[in-house]
ZATORSE-617118 format. One record per residue (C-alpha): residue number from 1; residue in three letters; y, z, x. Coordinates in steps of 0.5 Angstrom, whole numbers. Layout:
<atoms>
<NUM; 'Ala'; <Y; Z; X>>
...
</atoms>
This chain:
<atoms>
<1; 'Met'; <-32; 22; 53>>
<2; 'His'; <-30; 16; 50>>
<3; 'Glu'; <-35; 11; 46>>
<4; 'Gly'; <-41; 15; 48>>
<5; 'Arg'; <-39; 14; 56>>
<6; 'Phe'; <-35; 18; 61>>
<7; 'Phe'; <-28; 18; 64>>
<8; 'Asp'; <-27; 15; 70>>
<9; 'Phe'; <-20; 20; 72>>
<10; 'Gln'; <-19; 15; 77>>
<11; 'Asp'; <-18; 9; 72>>
<12; 'Val'; <-15; 14; 67>>
<13; 'Ala'; <-10; 17; 72>>
<14; 'Lys'; <-8; 8; 75>>
<15; 'Arg'; <-7; 8; 67>>
<16; 'Leu'; <-3; 13; 65>>
<17; 'Gln'; <1; 12; 72>>
<18; 'Leu'; <-1; 21; 73>>
<19; 'Pro'; <-1; 22; 80>>
<20; 'Gly'; <-6; 28; 81>>
<21; 'Leu'; <-9; 27; 75>>
<22; 'Ser'; <-15; 23; 79>>
<23; 'Glu'; <-16; 30; 84>>
<24; 'Met'; <-18; 34; 77>>
<25; 'Met'; <-25; 34; 77>>
<26; 'Thr'; <-27; 38; 72>>
<27; 'Ile'; <-23; 42; 65>>
<28; 'Asp'; <-23; 48; 69>>
<29; 'Ala'; <-17; 44; 73>>
<30; 'Ile'; <-14; 39; 68>>
<31; 'Leu'; <-13; 45; 63>>
<32; 'Ala'; <-10; 50; 68>>
<33; 'Ser'; <-5; 44; 71>>
<34; 'Gly'; <-3; 43; 62>>
<35; 'Arg'; <-5; 35; 63>>
<36; 'Leu'; <-10; 35; 58>>
<37; 'Ser'; <-5; 33; 53>>
<38; 'Ser'; <-4; 27; 58>>
<39; 'Leu'; <-11; 25; 59>>
<40; 'Leu'; <-12; 25; 52>>
<41; 'Ala'; <-6; 19; 51>>
<42; 'Val'; <-13; 15; 53>>
<43; 'Gln'; <-14; 15; 47>>
<44; 'Asn'; <-9; 10; 46>>
<45; 'Leu'; <-11; 5; 51>>
<46; 'Thr'; <-12; -2; 51>>
<47; 'Gly'; <-18; -6; 55>>
<48; 'Asn'; <-23; -3; 58>>
<49; 'Val'; <-24; 4; 61>>
<50; 'Gln'; <-29; 4; 66>>
<51; 'Gly'; <-33; 10; 66>>
<52; 'Leu'; <-41; 11; 66>>
<53; 'Pro'; <-46; 12; 60>>
<54; 'Val'; <-47; 19; 58>>
<55; 'Glu'; <-55; 19; 58>>
<56; 'Ser'; <-53; 17; 67>>
<57; 'Val'; <-51; 24; 67>>
<58; 'Thr'; <-52; 31; 69>>
<59; 'Leu'; <-49; 35; 64>>
<60; 'Arg'; <-45; 42; 65>>
<61; 'Ser'; <-43; 47; 63>>
<62; 'Pro'; <-36; 44; 60>>
<63; 'Ile'; <-32; 50; 64>>
<64; 'Leu'; <-35; 52; 71>>
<65; 'Asn'; <-29; 58; 73>>
<66; 'Pro'; <-27; 62; 67>>
<67; 'Glu'; <-22; 68; 68>>
<68; 'Lys'; <-25; 71; 63>>
<69; 'Ile'; <-31; 70; 57>>
<70; 'Leu'; <-30; 74; 51>>
<71; 'Leu'; <-36; 75; 45>>
<72; 'Met'; <-35; 77; 37>>
<73; 'Ala'; <-40; 82; 36>>
<74; 'Val'; <-40; 83; 29>>
<75; 'Asn'; <-37; 77; 26>>
<76; 'Tyr'; <-40; 74; 20>>
<77; 'Arg'; <-41; 77; 13>>
<78; 'Ser'; <-49; 75; 15>>
<79; 'His'; <-50; 78; 21>>
<80; 'Ser'; <-46; 84; 19>>
<81; 'Lys'; <-52; 86; 13>>
<82; 'Glu'; <-58; 85; 17>>
<83; 'Trp'; <-55; 89; 23>>
<84; 'Ser'; <-52; 95; 19>>
<85; 'Gln'; <-58; 93; 13>>
<86; 'Lys'; <-53; 94; 7>>
<87; 'Asp'; <-46; 90; 5>>
<88; 'Ser'; <-41; 92; 10>>
<89; 'Thr'; <-36; 89; 15>>
<90; 'Pro'; <-32; 90; 21>>
<91; 'Thr'; <-25; 92; 18>>
<92; 'Glu'; <-24; 90; 26>>
<93; 'Pro'; <-25; 85; 32>>
<94; 'Tyr'; <-29; 88; 37>>
<95; 'Leu'; <-30; 84; 43>>
<96; 'Phe'; <-35; 85; 48>>
<97; 'Thr'; <-35; 81; 56>>
<98; 'Lys'; <-40; 76; 59>>
<99; 'Phe'; <-40; 75; 66>>
<100; 'Arg'; <-40; 69; 70>>
<101; 'Asn'; <-47; 70; 72>>
<102; 'Ser'; <-48; 69; 65>>
<103; 'Leu'; <-46; 63; 65>>
<104; 'Ile'; <-50; 56; 65>>
<105; 'Gly'; <-49; 49; 62>>
<106; 'Pro'; <-53; 45; 57>>
<107; 'Gly'; <-61; 43; 60>>
<108; 'Asp'; <-60; 49; 64>>
<109; 'Pro'; <-67; 54; 64>>
<110; 'Ile'; <-66; 61; 61>>
<111; 'Leu'; <-68; 66; 65>>
<112; 'Leu'; <-72; 71; 62>>
<113; 'Pro'; <-72; 78; 66>>
<114; 'Lys'; <-77; 82; 69>>
<115; 'Val'; <-73; 87; 67>>
<116; 'Ser'; <-73; 86; 59>>
<117; 'Gln'; <-79; 84; 55>>
<118; 'Lys'; <-74; 83; 48>>
<119; 'Thr'; <-69; 77; 50>>
<120; 'Asp'; <-66; 74; 44>>
<121; 'Trp'; <-61; 67; 42>>
<122; 'Glu'; <-54; 68; 38>>
<123; 'Val'; <-51; 61; 37>>
<124; 'Glu'; <-45; 61; 36>>
<125; 'Leu'; <-38; 58; 37>>
<126; 'Ala'; <-33; 59; 42>>
<127; 'Val'; <-26; 57; 43>>
<128; 'Ile'; <-23; 55; 50>>
<129; 'Ile'; <-17; 57; 51>>
<130; 'Gly'; <-12; 51; 52>>
<131; 'Lys'; <-5; 56; 55>>
<132; 'Ala'; <-3; 62; 59>>
<133; 'Gly'; <-1; 66; 53>>
<134; 'Lys'; <0; 74; 51>>
<135; 'Asn'; <1; 79; 45>>
<136; 'Ile'; <0; 72; 42>>
<137; 'Pro'; <3; 72; 33>>
<138; 'Lys'; <-3; 70; 29>>
<139; 'Lys'; <1; 64; 26>>
<140; 'Asp'; <1; 61; 33>>
<141; 'Ala'; <-5; 62; 35>>
<142; 'Met'; <-9; 56; 34>>
<143; 'Ser'; <-4; 52; 38>>
<144; 'Tyr'; <-7; 56; 45>>
<145; 'Val'; <-13; 52; 42>>
<146; 'Ala'; <-15; 46; 47>>
<147; 'Gly'; <-23; 45; 44>>
<148; 'Tyr'; <-28; 49; 41>>
<149; 'Ala'; <-36; 48; 44>>
<150; 'Ile'; <-43; 51; 42>>
<151; 'Ser'; <-45; 57; 46>>
<152; 'Asn'; <-51; 62; 45>>
<153; 'Asp'; <-50; 69; 47>>
<154; 'Ile'; <-56; 70; 49>>
<155; 'Ser'; <-58; 78; 48>>
<156; 'Phe'; <-63; 82; 52>>
<157; 'Arg'; <-65; 89; 46>>
<158; 'Asp'; <-69; 93; 49>>
<159; 'Trp'; <-63; 94; 54>>
<160; 'Gln'; <-58; 94; 49>>
<161; 'Phe'; <-59; 99; 45>>
<162; 'Ser'; <-62; 104; 49>>
<163; 'Thr'; <-60; 111; 51>>
<164; 'Arg'; <-65; 112; 56>>
<165; 'Gln'; <-63; 117; 62>>
<166; 'Ala'; <-67; 119; 68>>
<167; 'Asp'; <-66; 127; 66>>
<168; 'Gly'; <-68; 124; 59>>
<169; 'Thr'; <-63; 129; 56>>
<170; 'Thr'; <-57; 125; 55>>
<171; 'Lys'; <-54; 119; 50>>
<172; 'Leu'; <-50; 115; 52>>
<173; 'Gly'; <-51; 109; 46>>
<174; 'Leu'; <-52; 102; 47>>
<175; 'Asn'; <-51; 99; 54>>
<176; 'Trp'; <-48; 93; 52>>
<177; 'Val'; <-46; 91; 59>>
<178; 'Lys'; <-53; 91; 61>>
<179; 'Gly'; <-56; 88; 54>>
<180; 'Lys'; <-51; 82; 54>>
<181; 'Gly'; <-49; 80; 62>>
<182; 'Leu'; <-57; 79; 66>>
<183; 'Asp'; <-57; 72; 69>>
<184; 'Ser'; <-56; 66; 65>>
<185; 'Ser'; <-56; 69; 59>>
<186; 'Phe'; <-49; 64; 56>>
<187; 'Pro'; <-51; 57; 56>>
<188; 'Leu'; <-45; 52; 54>>
<189; 'Gly'; <-43; 46; 52>>
<190; 'Pro'; <-45; 40; 52>>
<191; 'Trp'; <-38; 38; 52>>
<192; 'Leu'; <-32; 41; 50>>
<193; 'Val'; <-29; 37; 43>>
<194; 'Thr'; <-21; 38; 43>>
<195; 'Val'; <-17; 40; 37>>
<196; 'Asp'; <-15; 35; 34>>
<197; 'Glu'; <-24; 32; 32>>
<198; 'Val'; <-24; 39; 29>>
<199; 'Pro'; <-19; 39; 24>>
<200; 'Asn'; <-22; 44; 21>>
<201; 'Pro'; <-26; 49; 26>>
<202; 'His'; <-28; 54; 19>>
<203; 'Asp'; <-32; 49; 16>>
<204; 'Leu'; <-37; 47; 20>>
<205; 'Gly'; <-45; 46; 19>>
<206; 'Ile'; <-49; 53; 25>>
<207; 'Ser'; <-57; 52; 26>>
<208; 'Leu'; <-60; 54; 32>>
<209; 'Thr'; <-69; 52; 33>>
<210; 'Val'; <-74; 55; 37>>
<211; 'Asn'; <-78; 50; 38>>
<212; 'Gly'; <-76; 46; 32>>
<213; 'Lys'; <-77; 52; 27>>
<214; 'Thr'; <-69; 54; 24>>
<215; 'Arg'; <-68; 60; 26>>
<216; 'Gln'; <-61; 61; 24>>
<217; 'Gln'; <-57; 57; 19>>
<218; 'Ser'; <-51; 58; 16>>
<219; 'Thr'; <-43; 56; 16>>
<220; 'Thr'; <-37; 57; 20>>
<221; 'Gly'; <-34; 60; 13>>
<222; 'Asp'; <-38; 65; 14>>
<223; 'Met'; <-34; 69; 20>>
<224; 'Val'; <-32; 76; 18>>
<225; 'Phe'; <-25; 74; 23>>
<226; 'Arg'; <-23; 68; 24>>
<227; 'Ile'; <-20; 64; 30>>
<228; 'Asp'; <-13; 66; 29>>
<229; 'Ser'; <-14; 73; 28>>
<230; 'Ile'; <-19; 74; 34>>
<231; 'Ile'; <-14; 70; 38>>
<232; 'Glu'; <-8; 74; 37>>
<233; 'Tyr'; <-13; 81; 38>>
<234; 'Ala'; <-16; 80; 44>>
<235; 'Ser'; <-8; 77; 47>>
<236; 'Lys'; <-5; 84; 46>>
<237; 'Gly'; <-3; 87; 52>>
<238; 'Met'; <-9; 82; 55>>
<239; 'Thr'; <-7; 75; 58>>
<240; 'Leu'; <-10; 69; 56>>
<241; 'Ala'; <-11; 64; 62>>
<242; 'Pro'; <-12; 58; 61>>
<243; 'Gly'; <-20; 57; 61>>
<244; 'Asp'; <-22; 63; 58>>
<245; 'Ile'; <-27; 64; 52>>
<246; 'Ile'; <-27; 67; 47>>
<247; 'Ser'; <-35; 65; 44>>
<248; 'Thr'; <-34; 68; 36>>
<249; 'Gly'; <-40; 71; 33>>
<250; 'Thr'; <-47; 69; 30>>
<251; 'Pro'; <-49; 69; 23>>
<252; 'Glu'; <-55; 71; 21>>
<253; 'Gly'; <-62; 71; 23>>
<254; 'Val'; <-64; 74; 30>>
<255; 'Ala'; <-70; 76; 32>>
<256; 'Ala'; <-70; 83; 32>>
<257; 'Phe'; <-67; 83; 25>>
<258; 'Thr'; <-71; 78; 23>>
<259; 'Gly'; <-79; 81; 26>>
<260; 'Gly'; <-79; 73; 29>>
<261; 'Pro'; <-83; 73; 36>>
<262; 'Tyr'; <-77; 74; 42>>
<263; 'Leu'; <-75; 69; 47>>
<264; 'Lys'; <-83; 67; 51>>
<265; 'Asp'; <-83; 62; 57>>
<266; 'Gly'; <-83; 55; 55>>
<267; 'Asp'; <-79; 56; 49>>
<268; 'Ile'; <-74; 51; 47>>
<269; 'Leu'; <-68; 53; 44>>
<270; 'Glu'; <-62; 49; 41>>
<271; 'Gly'; <-56; 50; 38>>
<272; 'Thr'; <-52; 45; 33>>
<273; 'Ile'; <-46; 46; 30>>
<274; 'Asp'; <-42; 40; 26>>
<275; 'Arg'; <-37; 36; 30>>
<276; 'Ile'; <-40; 38; 36>>
<277; 'Gly'; <-46; 36; 39>>
<278; 'Thr'; <-54; 40; 41>>
<279; 'Leu'; <-53; 45; 45>>
<280; 'Arg'; <-60; 44; 48>>
<281; 'Asn'; <-64; 50; 54>>
<282; 'Pro'; <-70; 52; 56>>
<283; 'Val'; <-73; 58; 57>>
<284; 'Arg'; <-77; 60; 63>>
<285; 'Ala'; <-80; 66; 65>>
<286; 'Glu'; <-76; 69; 73>>
</atoms>
């Protein structure tokens, strides 16, 4: 995107003399092919660049088919305190996952499932992986980042914290798969902002409003584990692929620990991060 317009890939490919780029109509394909740096060279073009005004298009999730969606639990000091009710922070990263059924884009509705009465929000900075890597050392980790987006880790607290069993006798603990992974529970967007536009991802204001009322407000500097440490940890024994998403945790202010009302039909969620923009999603009953 450039000056409020989306590029026409065919025009870009012609100007950059990059055969095949015009067929790459998604960021997924561009990342997989290793052509992102070539596409960024558009910034150096002179003359008019063909494109479409941003307001004339419907945005989708910037990543459509990630191989992996990884999320950090309790990775802000403020959220750690509200989670545990005491001053304590994790001693090592804790990752969990969502699946592609959860992925939606800007403007797409977050569905309130019939099976949950406690649907919650968590605004987060999402890191998009730009190239494949395994056992990545911390000193090299940031070179694997293609860019950033805003995510919302929609959570179903009555499932996540449930220990109910059919026979009523056995407790297995937290149910993170159902508590985090129901349909439409991972809004992502409003676009991918490349690393050159975000010189310091750990110095960004991050906030979330529900119907215009601020529920979360902090900075990414409150992260317990920074992005390089997260990538090093995530890649131990597991290959990170282009287009993989790592969501880096949320600050304090979620409904579960503040007494705030859980989401209801008709609510509007807006997550904002400096240098990226605002991710807006309506809430709809299933």
